[in-house]
C-alpha positions in Angstrom: 10.9 16.7 9.3 11.4 13.6 7.0 9.1 11.6 9.5 6.4 14.2 9.0 6.6 14.0 5.2 6.3 10.2 5.3 3.2 10.5 7.4 1.7 13.0 5.1 2.3 10.9 1.9 1.0 7.7 3.6 -2.5 9.3 4.0 -2.6 11.1 0.6 -3.9 8.1 -1.4 -6.7 7.6 1.1 -8.0 11.0 0.3 -7.8 10.8 -3.5 -8.5 7.2 -4.4 -12.0 6.7 -6.1 -14.1 3.9 -4.5 -16.5 3.5 -7.4 -15.3 1.6 -10.5 -17.3 1.1 -13.6 -16.1 -0.9 -16.6 -17.5 -2.7 -19.7 -16.1 -5.9 -20.9 -17.0 -8.6 -23.3 -17.7 -12.1 -21.8 -18.3 -15.1 -24.1 -19.4 -17.0 -20.9 -22.0 -14.4 -20.1 -23.2 -14.3 -23.7 -23.6 -18.1 -24.0 -25.4 -18.3 -20.6 -28.0 -15.6 -21.5 -28.6 -17.1 -25.0 -29.3 -20.5 -23.6 -30.9 -19.4 -20.3 -33.4 -17.2 -22.1 -34.1 -19.7 -24.9 -34.8 -22.4 -22.3 -37.6 -20.0 -21.0 -37.1 -21.6 -17.6 -39.0 -18.8 -15.8 -41.9 -17.7 -18.0 -42.6 -14.1 -17.5 -39.0 -13.4 -16.3 -37.2 -14.8 -19.3 -37.8 -13.2 -22.8 -40.0 -15.5 -24.9 -38.6 -13.9 -28.1 -35.5 -16.0 -27.6 -37.3 -19.4 -27.9 -39.4 -18.1 -30.8 -36.3 -17.0 -32.7 -34.4 -20.3 -31.8 -37.3 -22.4 -33.0 -37.7 -20.4 -36.3 -33.9 -20.6 -37.0 -32.9 -24.0 -35.6 -36.0 -25.8 -34.7 -36.9 -27.4 -31.3 -37.1 -31.3 -31.0 -38.7 -33.2 -28.3 -35.3 -33.9 -27.0 -34.5 -30.2 -26.8 -37.6 -29.5 -24.8 -36.9 -32.3 -22.5 -33.4 -30.9 -21.8 -35.0 -27.4 -21.3 -37.3 -28.8 -18.6 -34.4 -30.5 -16.8 -32.5 -27.2 -17.1 -35.4 -25.4 -15.5 -35.4 -27.8 -12.6 -31.7 -27.2 -12.1 -32.1 -23.4 -12.2 -34.7 -23.3 -9.6 -32.5 -25.5 -7.3 -29.9 -22.8 -7.1 -32.0 -19.7 -7.4 -33.5 -18.0 -4.2 -34.4 -14.4 -3.5 -36.7 -14.2 -0.5 -36.7 -10.3 -0.8 -39.0 -10.8 -3.9 -41.8 -12.5 -1.8 -42.9 -9.5 0.4 -44.6 -6.8 -1.8 -45.6 -4.4 1.0 -42.7 -1.8 1.2 -43.4 -1.2 4.9 -42.8 -5.0 5.6 -40.0 -5.7 3.1 -36.7 -5.3 4.7 -35.5 -3.1 1.7 -38.6 -0.8 1.9 -39.2 0.4 -1.6 -35.4 0.5 -2.6 -33.4 -1.9 -4.6 -33.2 -5.3 -2.9 -30.1 -6.5 -1.3 -30.9 -10.2 -1.9 -30.3 -9.6 -5.6 -26.6 -9.7 -4.9 -26.7 -13.4 -3.9 -30.0 -14.6 -5.4 -28.5 -16.3 -8.6 -25.0 -17.6 -7.9 -24.9 -19.9 -11.0 -25.6 -16.9 -13.2 -22.9 -14.9 -11.4 -20.4 -17.7 -12.0 -20.9 -17.1 -15.8 -21.0 -13.2 -15.6 -17.7 -13.4 -13.7 -16.0 -15.5 -16.2 -14.5 -14.9 -19.7 -15.0 -18.4 -21.2 -17.4 -21.2 -20.9 -14.7 -23.5 -19.4 -13.9 -20.9 -16.7 -17.6 -20.6 -15.9 -18.1 -24.3 -15.5 -15.0 -24.4 -13.3 -16.6 -21.8 -10.9 -20.0 -23.7 -11.2 -18.2 -26.8 -9.8 -18.0 -25.2 -6.4 -21.8 -24.3 -6.5 -23.6 -27.3 -7.8 -23.7 -31.1 -7.2 -21.6 -33.4 -9.4 -24.7 -34.5 -11.3 -25.8 -31.1 -12.0 -22.3 -30.1 -13.1 -22.3 -33.0 -15.5 -25.6 -32.0 -16.8 -24.5 -28.4 -17.5 -21.4 -29.7 -19.4 -23.7 -31.9 -21.6 -26.3 -29.1 -21.8 -23.8 -26.7 -23.5 -22.3 -29.4 -25.6 -25.8 -30.4 -27.0 -26.6 -26.8 -28.1 -23.1 -25.7 -29.1 -23.6 -26.2 -32.8 -26.4 -23.8 -32.8 -25.4 -21.1 -30.2 -21.9 -21.0 -31.7 -23.4 -19.6 -34.9 -25.1 -16.9 -32.9 -22.0 -16.2 -31.0 -20.1 -15.5 -34.2 -22.5 -12.6 -34.8 -21.6 -10.9 -31.6 -17.9 -10.3 -32.2 -18.8 -6.5 -32.6 -19.6 -6.5 -28.8 -15.8 -6.5 -28.0 -15.5 -3.2 -29.9 -18.7 -1.9 -28.2 -17.2 -2.6 -24.8 -14.0 -0.8 -25.7 -15.8 2.3 -27.0 -18.1 2.3 -23.9 -15.0 2.1 -21.6 -13.6 5.2 -23.2 -16.8 7.1 -22.2 -17.2 5.9 -18.7 -13.6 5.5 -17.5 -12.9 9.2 -17.0 -11.6 10.0 -13.5 -14.3 12.7 -13.0 -17.0 10.2 -13.7 -15.6 8.0 -11.0 -15.7 11.0 -8.6 -19.3 11.7 -9.6 -20.3 8.2 -8.5 -18.4 8.4 -5.4 -20.5 11.4 -4.6 -23.6 9.3 -5.4 -22.3 6.6 -3.1 -21.7 9.1 -0.3 -25.2 10.6 -1.0 -26.8 7.3 -0.3 -24.5 6.7 2.8 -22.9 3.7 1.3 -19.5 2.8 2.7 -16.8 0.7 1.0 -16.1 0.1 -2.7 -18.7 -0.2 -5.4 -17.5 -2.3 -8.5 -19.8 -2.5 -11.4 -19.4 -4.3 -14.8 -21.4 -3.8 -18.0 -21.8 -7.0 -20.1 -23.2 -6.9 -23.6 -25.2 -10.0 -24.6 -27.0 -11.1 -27.7 -30.7 -10.8 -28.2 -33.0 -11.2 -31.2 -35.0 -8.0 -31.0 -34.0 -5.2 -33.5 -36.3 -2.4 -32.5 -35.4 -2.0 -28.9 -32.6 -2.7 -26.4 -33.0 -4.1 -22.9 -31.0 -3.5 -19.7 -31.2 -5.9 -16.8 -29.3 -5.2 -13.6 -28.0 -8.4 -11.9 -26.2 -7.4 -8.7 -22.8 -5.9 -9.6 -23.5 -6.6 -13.3 -25.6 -4.9 -15.9 -26.6 -7.0 -18.9 -27.1 -4.9 -22.0 -29.2 -6.8 -24.4 -28.2 -5.6 -27.9 -28.9 -6.9 -31.4 -25.4 -6.9 -33.0 -26.7 -5.8 -36.3 -29.1 -3.0 -35.2 -27.3 -1.7 -32.1 -23.6 -2.0 -33.0 -22.9 1.8 -32.6 -25.2 2.3 -29.6 -23.6 3.2 -26.3 -26.7 3.9 -24.0 -24.5 5.5 -21.3 -27.5 7.0 -19.6 -29.0 3.6 -19.1 -25.7 2.3 -17.8 -25.5 5.1 -15.1 -29.2 4.9 -14.3 -28.5 1.3 -13.3 -25.4 2.1 -11.3 -27.6 4.3 -9.1 -29.7 1.1 -8.3 -26.5 -0.8 -7.4 -25.4 1.9 -5.1 -29.0 2.2 -3.6 -29.1 -1.5 -3.0 -26.2 -1.1 -0.6 -27.9 1.3 1.7 -28.3 0.1 5.3 -31.5 -1.7 5.8 -32.3 0.6 8.7 -32.1 3.6 6.4 -34.1 2.0 3.8 -36.9 1.2 6.2 -36.8 4.7 7.9 -36.9 6.4 4.5 -39.8 4.3 3.3 -41.8 5.1 6.4 -41.2 8.8 6.3 -42.1 9.0 2.6 -45.2 7.0 2.8 -46.6 8.9 5.8 -46.8 11.9 3.6 -47.5 10.3 0.3 -49.3 6.9 0.8 -49.1 5.6 -2.8 -47.9 2.1 -2.1 -51.2 0.3 -2.9 -51.3 2.0 -6.3 -47.6 1.5 -7.4 -45.1 -1.2 -7.3 -42.6 -0.5 -4.5 -39.6 0.1 -6.7 -41.6 2.4 -8.8 -42.6 4.8 -6.0 -39.2 6.4 -5.5 -36.3 4.0 -6.3 -36.7 4.5 -10.1 -37.4 8.2 -10.0 -34.2 8.8 -7.9 -32.3 6.8 -10.5 -33.8 9.0 -13.3 -32.9 12.2 -11.5 -29.3 11.3 -10.6 -28.3 8.7 -13.2 -29.9 10.4 -16.2 -30.6 14.0 -15.6 -27.7 15.1 -13.4 -25.3 12.7 -15.0 -26.1 13.6 -18.6 -26.3 17.4 -17.8 -22.7 17.1 -16.4 -21.0 14.8 -18.9 -23.0 14.5 -22.1 -25.2 17.6 -22.3 -25.5 17.3 -26.2 -27.0 13.8 -25.9 -29.6 14.7 -23.2 -33.1 15.9 -24.0 -34.9 17.1 -20.9 -38.3 17.6 -22.7 -38.4 14.0 -23.8 -39.8 11.1 -21.7 -37.2 10.0 -19.4 -38.7 6.5 -18.7 -41.3 4.3 -20.3 -43.6 4.9 -17.3 -45.3 8.3 -16.9 -45.0 8.3 -13.1 -41.2 7.5 -13.1 -40.5 10.0 -15.8 -42.6 12.8 -14.3 -41.9 12.4 -10.7 -38.2 11.9 -11.5 -38.2 15.3 -13.4 -40.0 16.9 -10.6 -37.7 15.8 -7.8 -34.5 16.7 -9.8 -34.2 20.3 -8.4 -34.1 18.9 -4.8 -31.5 16.4 -5.6 -29.4 18.9 -7.7 -29.4 21.3 -4.7 -28.3 18.4 -2.3 -25.4 17.5 -4.7 -24.4 21.2 -5.0 -24.2 21.4 -1.2 -22.5 17.9 -1.0 -25.2 16.9 1.4 -26.3 13.3 2.2 -29.7 12.2 1.5 -31.5 12.4 4.8 -35.1 12.7 6.4 -35.4 16.3 5.3 -34.7 15.2 1.7 -37.2 12.4 1.7 -39.8 14.6 3.3 -39.3 17.1 0.5 -39.7 14.4 -2.1 -42.8 13.1 -0.4 -44.3 16.5 -0.5 -43.8 16.7 -4.2 -45.3 13.1 -4.4 -48.4 14.3 -2.6 -48.9 17.2 -4.7 -48.5 15.1 -7.9 -51.0 12.6 -6.5 -53.4 15.4 -5.8 -53.0 16.8 -9.4 -53.8 13.5 -11.0 -57.3 13.6 -9.1 -58.0 17.1 -10.5 -57.3 15.8 -14.1 -59.6 12.9 -13.7 
């Protein structure tokens, strides 16, 4: 009898243990990296130009600074690579129109900073990624700009409190269980670990959220957004991280099934077609209804893109029913969503 009891308790943790963990933490390394990475404007159109404008107005930009930024841009391109970004056709891209797997490993240098707490720790991680010459350049790069970025850094001490407050909101066991269900819904095996990092940015009127693999960068102005949690944004982005880890075979099969019934790919960016609306339906509507109903306003725009907001709202009943039945997303689900898409596309023609 004792032997049987031992067997039972051996398997019990496997049944109850959550496999999806989400936490917020403050990282000075990530903050410094974003401040200088964005200010360098190494990738125009990808980096936010407001950073360099702010820096120039506050600290000035010398010819030497601009030369260092150019050398920094060359270094960044040496270690950044994401071939998934190149193919725009969702029927040819290995990810279909879902979040791209290449994002996880496309920017190892940035990940070294996101994973670290201090600049020294980040540079130690970078030593394993870059050449000796490039490591020395990075050391001198941060030393050169330290007198200025350290002033900005002092203004972001509030982010430590913000991370603690957000953790209280998102660390509830029932929330972890909900995101385990999301993971199972997408057919993703294994653990999903997600970290939210708050970083400084100069804009006061709006925030910005940028997913970077297993990290979510929340761009906040420490003065204007110090009491803001944006938990709906956080969980919207977690859905993308889970979606990214679907099997490539499933991504391609779902993309083909959907576009056969609703061929909108020439008119919309691939991730706009269904990836973003699914994140709206699951990570915003279902999540906020379940955990923060007082903070959720269904009648308001759910995204700053009318297709994503409207289509996300329309597909929510289908997703809600799947979750109620604890059903995985499958070909039937995708066909149902495609039918709604086709009707919405037809409706737009009637209104023209």
